[in-house]
N, C-alpha and C positions, 0 to 999 in steps of 0.2 A: 504494499500499499504506499502511495506517494502523495505528498502534498505540494502541489505547485504554487509559487508565490511570484505574481508578477506586479510590480509597481509601474504605474503609467500616467502619463498626460495625454493620453490618446494623439500622439503627433505621428505616430507610425501605424500604417495599415496593416503592417505584419502582425499586430497583436490580434485582429480578427481571425486571421489564418490561424494562428495559435490556438484560439478559442475553438475555432471549428474543428480543427484537429483533435483537441482534448475530448471533445464531444464524442470522438469515434471510439474512445476507450471502453471497455466493455465492464471493467471494474467499477462495481457500485460504489466502492469504498473511495475511490479516488477523488482529490480535491483539487479546485482550482480556486486560488485567492487572488483577487485582483484587487490592488490599493489605488483607487482613483483619486489622484493629486490634482486634478483639474476642477476648479470649483464651479466651472460654468458648465461641465459635461453633462449631456442627455444623450449620448450616443448609443449607450448599450443597455439593454434590459435582459437579464439572463433568463432562459427558460429551461435551464437545466438545473437541479437542485443541489447538484454537486459543485456548482460555481456560485461562488459569494462575492459580492463587490461590496467593498467597504468604502464610503464616500468619505474622503478626509475634510475636515473643516479648514484646512490649508495645507499647502504643498508641504509634505513631511520629507522629500526628497528619498534617494534610494536606500541607504542604509536603515534609517529609521523605519521606512516601509517594510523592509525585509523582517525586521523585528517584529513590527506589529503582526504581520503575516504569519510568522512563526507562533506568536502568542495565541493565535485564533486556529491554527491548523491542529490536526488531530492524528495524523499518521506516523508511522515508524520512521519514514523517510521524508525529508524536507528538501525541496529543490527550488532554488531561485533561478528566474529565467528573465533574460531582457526582453522588453516589448518591441523590439526591432529585429528579431532573429526569427527564422522560420525552420523548424525541424518536424520529423514525423514523431508526434508526441505520443501515439498509440505504439508505434513500434519501439519507442525509447522505453516506454513503461512496462512492456511486456519483457523487453530485454533485461532491464533492471531486476525485475522480479525473478525471472529465471535464472540469471546468472549471480543472483544474491550479492549484487555489488553493493559496497558500503559507502565509497566515495568516489565521485565522478566530477571531472570538470572539463569543459570544452578546451580545446587548444586549436592553435592555426590549421593542425592537422585536419580538423574538420571543416575547413573551407574548402569543400569540394561541391561540384554542381548536383551531384544526385547520389542517394544512397546506394552502396555496394550491395550485392547478394549476401554477403556475409559480413557479419559484425563480430568484432573481437574486441575484448577488454585487454588494454595495455598499460601497464605500470608505468606512471611517468617518470618514476625513477629519482625524483628529485624532492626530498622533503623540505629543502632549504630554498626553494626557488619556485615560486607559483608560475606555471605556464602563461604565456601571453595569451589572453582572450578568456582566460579559465572563469572569469566571474560573470560571462554572459549566459552560462549555463553551468550550475553547480549544484550537486546533490551529496547530503551527508545524512547521517543517521541522526535521528530526533535527539538521541542523549549525547551527541557530539557537537550540538550548536551551542555557540559562545553568546554571550551578552555583548551585543555591538555597542559601542559608545554613542550615545544619541548625539553628541556634537560632531561626530564624523560623519557628515551629511551625504556627500557624494561618492568619494572614492575610498578604497581601502578596506572596506567591509568584507570583501572576498577575501583579501590578504589575512584578515583576522581569522575568517572562518577555515582557510587553509591551513594556516600554522598552528591554529589550535588542535586541528585534527591531526597533523603530522607530527608535531613536536610535544604535543601533550597527550593525546590520545592514542597515538602511534598507529594511526590509519594510514594506509597507502592509497593515493589518489590515482586513479586511471582515467585514460580517455578511451572513447569507443572508436576504434579504427573501422573505417567504412561508413561511418554515420555522417551524412551532410547536414551542415548548418549554413544557411544561406539568409537573405534578407538584407535590410539597410544597417548601417552601422551608427550607433552613437546619437540617433535623433534625439532622444530624451535628455541627453546630458549637452546639448549644444552650449556653447559659452553664453550665447546671446539671453538665455533665460535665466541666468544666474543672477541674483540681486547683488548689486555693486558692494553692499556693505557685507555680504556673506563672503565675497570674494576675497577680501583682506583677511578675514578670520581665517578661511580655508587655506589661504597661502601659507600663513605662518604655521598652522597646523601639519601642514603637509611638509613642510621644510623640517619640522621637528620630527616628523614621522620618518623620513628618509634618514635623518641623523641616528634614530634609535636602532632602525633596520640594519644601518651600516655598522653598529656597535655590536650587534648581535650575530653579525654575519650572515644575514638573510638578504633576499633580495625580492623586489616586487616588480610586477612587468610594466607597470606605469612609470616612466622615467620622470616625467613633468606632469604636472596637472594641466587640464584641458586649456586653461587660460593661457599658460606658455606656450602650449602647442599652437593655439591660435595667433599668438603674438610672433612665433616664428614664421607661421603661414603667411601673414600679411607684412612681414618685415617690419614689425613695430620695434625699433631699435631701443626706444626708452624703455619700455616693458622688458625687454630681454636683459638689458644691463642691470636693471633693479632686481630681476630674479637671481641673476649671476651673483651679484654682491651680496644678497641675502643668503643664497645656498652656500657661498664660500664662507660667509662669518660663522654660520651654524655649524658647518662641518668642521672647519679648521679653527674655530675659536677667534 
């Protein structure tokens, strides 16, 4: 039995394909928990009793939404899913239960156009470095879900889940070779939707996070926050220099 948790702002059409794919699951105990962070949303009303939509009073952002979804979930396995990816939810569900997988995360190996005939569980082989893209689709056992810091809004919640499982619970993460994950990318975390007052707080928190990761000998797949990536993309020299100075000061003292 698996509970799927999807925070959304309904900015990607992929989520509707995910919902339809979920409905094809025959398991009556499967759950889909949608955290609706769009205050003006009137787009979707569920006709499947296994689907629950929680309307948030304000945008909780990704990590707090995962924590809320976990709180309301009931199954032994909990799976966080981005709202901008598409995969065969029914086949994934059946494969996980049949293989008795305990910890799965997506990797860039899953970026293939279509499913292969055979799926295979493959050990990621690295408890100290979460694979790139892993947080877009990640499943763990319910008893191995950590408490996510509420002030960690957008990024790194998946790192917390990954390292809590590998380093504390001694779980081995696998990816599913042959499984296709397609769709849009990062629609719901576009830098333009992040309030300015949150950007400043997030920036400092993120730099502190990198410092702690470096000291522990760990690595995360996100090298810089989305705001900095956008600065690089648009050649915003002022922002790039500001980040470089802050990062150097925190890491080197």
